[in-house]
C-alpha positions as CSV (number, residue, x, y, z in Angstrom):
1,M,6.2,1.2,7.9
2,P,8.2,-1.8,6.6
3,E,11.6,-0.9,5.3
4,S,10.9,-2.5,1.9
5,P,12.3,-1.3,-1.4
6,L,10.3,0.9,-3.7
7,E,8.4,-1.0,-6.4
8,F,8.9,-0.1,-10.1
9,L,7.3,-1.4,-13.2
10,A,9.3,-1.2,-16.4
11,V,7.4,-1.3,-19.6
12,C,9.8,-2.0,-22.5
13,N,10.7,-4.5,-25.2
14,N,14.1,-3.1,-26.1
15,Y,17.1,-5.0,-24.7
16,V,19.4,-2.0,-24.4
17,V,16.8,0.2,-22.7
18,M,15.8,-2.6,-20.3
19,K,19.4,-3.2,-19.4
20,N,19.9,0.4,-18.5
21,V,16.7,0.5,-16.5
22,T,17.5,-2.7,-14.7
23,N,21.0,-1.5,-13.7
24,V,19.8,1.9,-12.5
25,V,16.8,0.5,-10.4
26,H,19.0,-2.1,-8.8
27,T,21.7,0.5,-8.0
28,F,19.0,2.7,-6.6
29,G,17.9,-0.2,-4.3
30,G,14.4,-0.6,-5.9
31,H,12.5,-3.8,-6.8
32,L,11.8,-4.1,-10.5
33,H,8.9,-5.8,-12.4
34,C,9.2,-6.0,-16.2
35,V,6.6,-6.3,-18.9
36,P,7.1,-6.0,-22.7
37,S,3.9,-4.3,-23.7
38,V,1.2,-1.7,-22.8
39,I,-1.4,-4.5,-22.6
40,A,0.7,-6.4,-20.1
41,A,1.4,-3.3,-18.1
42,T,-2.4,-2.5,-17.9
43,E,-3.1,-6.0,-16.5
44,H,-0.2,-5.7,-14.0
45,L,-1.3,-2.3,-12.8
46,E,-4.9,-3.5,-12.3
47,R,-3.5,-6.0,-9.8
48,R,-0.6,-4.3,-8.1
49,K,0.2,-1.0,-6.5
50,M,3.5,0.4,-8.0
51,D,5.6,3.3,-6.5
52,G,7.0,4.1,-10.0
53,V,6.4,3.2,-13.6
54,I,9.2,3.5,-16.2
55,L,7.8,3.6,-19.7
56,D,9.5,3.4,-23.1
57,M,7.5,5.8,-25.3
58,V,8.3,3.9,-28.5
59,L,5.7,1.3,-27.5
60,D,2.3,1.3,-29.2
61,G,-0.2,2.8,-26.8
62,A,2.4,4.3,-24.5
63,L,0.7,7.7,-24.3
64,E,-2.7,6.0,-23.6
65,L,-1.0,4.0,-20.8
66,I,0.0,7.2,-19.0
67,K,-3.6,8.5,-19.2
68,F,-4.9,5.1,-18.0
69,I,-2.7,5.3,-15.0
70,R,-3.8,8.8,-14.2
71,D,-7.5,8.0,-14.6
72,G,-7.2,4.8,-12.4
73,R,-7.5,4.3,-8.7
74,S,-4.6,2.6,-6.9
75,N,-1.8,3.9,-9.2
76,R,-3.0,7.3,-10.2
77,Q,-0.5,9.0,-7.9
78,S,2.4,6.7,-8.9
79,A,5.5,8.5,-10.3
80,I,5.8,8.0,-14.0
81,F,9.2,8.1,-15.7
82,V,9.3,8.1,-19.5
83,C,12.1,7.3,-22.0
84,V,11.8,9.5,-25.0
85,E,13.8,9.8,-28.3
86,H,13.3,13.5,-29.0
87,R,12.9,16.5,-26.8
88,K,10.0,17.7,-28.9
89,D,8.0,14.8,-27.4
90,T,8.3,16.2,-23.9
91,S,5.3,18.4,-23.9
92,A,2.9,15.7,-24.9
93,V,4.0,13.2,-22.3
94,L,4.1,15.8,-19.5
95,A,0.6,16.9,-20.5
96,A,-0.6,13.3,-20.3
97,G,0.7,13.0,-16.8
98,A,4.3,11.9,-16.8
99,N,6.5,13.3,-14.0
100,F,10.1,12.7,-15.1
101,I,11.9,12.4,-18.5
102,F,14.8,10.0,-19.4
103,Y,16.3,11.1,-22.7
104,K,17.9,8.6,-25.1
105,P,20.6,7.5,-25.3
106,L,20.0,6.7,-21.6
107,I,22.8,7.6,-19.2
108,D,22.8,5.5,-16.0
109,A,24.2,8.3,-13.8
110,T,21.6,10.8,-15.0
111,M,18.8,8.3,-14.5
112,L,20.0,7.5,-11.0
113,Q,20.0,11.2,-10.1
114,I,16.4,11.5,-11.3
115,L,15.3,8.5,-9.3
116,Q,17.0,9.8,-6.2
117,A,15.3,13.2,-6.7
118,A,11.9,11.5,-7.1
119,A,12.4,9.2,-4.0
120,P,10.9,11.6,-1.4
121,M,7.7,11.9,-3.5
122,M,7.3,8.2,-3.9
123,E,8.1,7.5,-0.2
124,A,5.5,10.1,0.9
125,E,2.9,8.5,-1.4
126,R,3.7,5.1,0.0
127,R,3.2,6.3,3.5
128,R,-0.3,7.6,2.6
129,Y,-1.3,4.2,1.2
130,F,0.6,1.8,3.5
131,R,-1.9,-0.4,5.4
132,H,-1.3,-0.8,9.2
133,E,-2.9,-3.8,10.9
134,V,-5.2,-2.4,13.6
135,A,-8.0,-3.9,15.7
136,A,-10.7,-1.5,16.7
137,L,-14.5,-1.3,16.7
138,V,-16.0,0.9,14.0
139,S,-19.5,2.4,13.8
140,L,-20.8,2.7,10.3
141,S,-23.9,4.5,9.0
142,L,-25.3,3.6,5.5
143,A,-28.5,5.2,4.3
144,G,-29.5,6.0,7.8
145,T,-28.9,2.4,9.2
146,E,-26.3,1.9,11.8
147,H,-23.9,-1.1,11.7
148,K,-21.0,-2.3,13.8
149,A,-17.8,-3.6,12.3
150,V,-14.2,-4.4,13.2
151,L,-11.3,-2.4,11.7
152,S,-8.6,-4.7,10.3
153,N,-6.2,-2.4,8.6
154,L,-5.8,1.4,8.1
155,S,-4.0,4.0,6.1
156,E,-4.3,7.8,5.6
157,T,-6.6,7.2,2.7
158,G,-8.9,4.4,3.8
159,M,-9.5,1.2,5.8
160,A,-10.6,-2.4,5.6
161,V,-13.3,-3.6,8.0
162,R,-15.1,-6.9,8.8
163,S,-18.8,-7.1,9.6
164,L,-21.6,-9.6,9.8
165,Q,-23.2,-7.9,6.9
166,A,-22.1,-7.5,3.3
167,F,-22.1,-3.8,2.2
168,P,-23.0,-2.7,-1.4
169,P,-20.0,-1.3,-3.4
170,N,-20.0,2.4,-4.2
171,A,-22.3,3.2,-1.2
172,A,-21.7,6.3,0.8
173,V,-20.9,5.7,4.5
174,D,-20.3,7.7,7.6
175,F,-17.9,6.2,10.1
176,A,-16.4,6.7,13.6
177,F,-13.7,4.7,15.4
178,E,-11.3,5.1,18.3
179,L,-7.7,4.1,17.7
180,P,-5.8,2.2,20.4
181,S,-4.3,4.8,22.7
182,G,-5.3,7.4,20.2
183,P,-7.9,9.8,18.9
184,V,-11.5,9.2,17.8
185,I,-11.6,9.5,14.0
186,K,-14.8,10.5,12.3
187,G,-15.5,11.1,8.6
188,H,-17.4,10.2,5.4
189,G,-16.3,7.7,2.8
190,E,-17.3,5.3,0.1
191,I,-17.4,1.5,0.0
192,M,-14.9,0.6,-2.7
193,W,-15.2,-3.1,-2.5
194,S,-16.9,-5.8,-0.5
195,N,-17.4,-9.6,-0.4
196,K,-20.0,-12.0,0.9
197,A,-17.8,-12.8,3.9
198,G,-18.4,-9.3,5.3
199,S,-15.1,-7.7,4.5
200,A,-15.1,-4.3,2.9
201,G,-12.7,-1.6,1.8
202,I,-13.6,2.0,2.6
203,K,-12.0,5.1,0.9
204,F,-11.9,8.2,3.0
205,N,-13.5,11.2,1.2
206,F,-13.6,13.5,4.3
207,L,-12.1,13.4,7.8
208,S,-13.1,15.7,10.6
209,D,-10.6,18.5,11.4
210,R,-9.2,16.5,14.4
211,G,-9.0,13.3,12.3
212,S,-7.2,14.9,9.4
213,R,-4.6,16.2,11.9
214,E,-4.3,13.3,14.3
215,L,-4.6,10.2,12.0
216,P,-1.3,10.8,10.2
217,E,0.4,11.5,13.5
218,W,-0.9,8.3,15.0
219,L,0.1,6.2,11.9
220,E,3.6,7.7,12.0
221,A,3.9,6.9,15.7
222,A,2.7,3.3,15.0
223,S,5.3,3.0,12.3
224,S,8.0,4.1,14.7
225,R,6.9,1.6,17.3
226,S,6.8,-1.2,14.7
227,T,10.3,-0.4,13.5
228,K,11.7,-0.3,17.0
229,S,10.1,-3.7,17.7
230,R,11.6,-5.3,14.6
231,M,15.0,-3.9,15.5
232,K,14.8,-5.4,19.0
233,R,13.9,-8.8,17.5
234,V,17.0,-8.9,15.3
235,D,19.5,-7.6,17.9
236,P,21.9,-10.4,19.0
């Protein structure tokens, strides 16, 4: 897995709060995106996968944004950090789906400790979603019809394939493929997106017992091999 910084989206229009958040995320070593409103945040989150969202609860629609994230697809498991004025607001934001609370006035050292405590959770979620480039043949079965495709990238939660045929979105699909120097993975999923060029994204809804055990192991080994290869290329 690439050693890239964790990605954060800060949703705030207050200079003092944004300054605190910026300082803390940079000290933490994360990469920060900033938007001033809930509407802008919604548009950003529909386009990008974020590891963490930092939300100032004084914004109009802030509580609804938390619910939007939790009801969505690509960011529903992202860590949500909220900045609140009063401790009495804690119950509502936690019930909506927030994970961590920053109390105002914000204290950089405290915020940094919370980010560091949340880091293992965010890194584990990134590993689940990170796409590894893989070339392998895939057998697909849709509505009883067999198709052949080529696997282009793979994660613990899904894969992208290329085929001579365009597949209908939301269709149920059975699949099987053999990983290079690895196990045969079988399971059942759903076509999440497709295009006329024959590319499609498949979400894994079920993996066989062997697949659920061996796919994460294979991906972890592939990440280690990729990391070692990059280290060799940069050695003098």
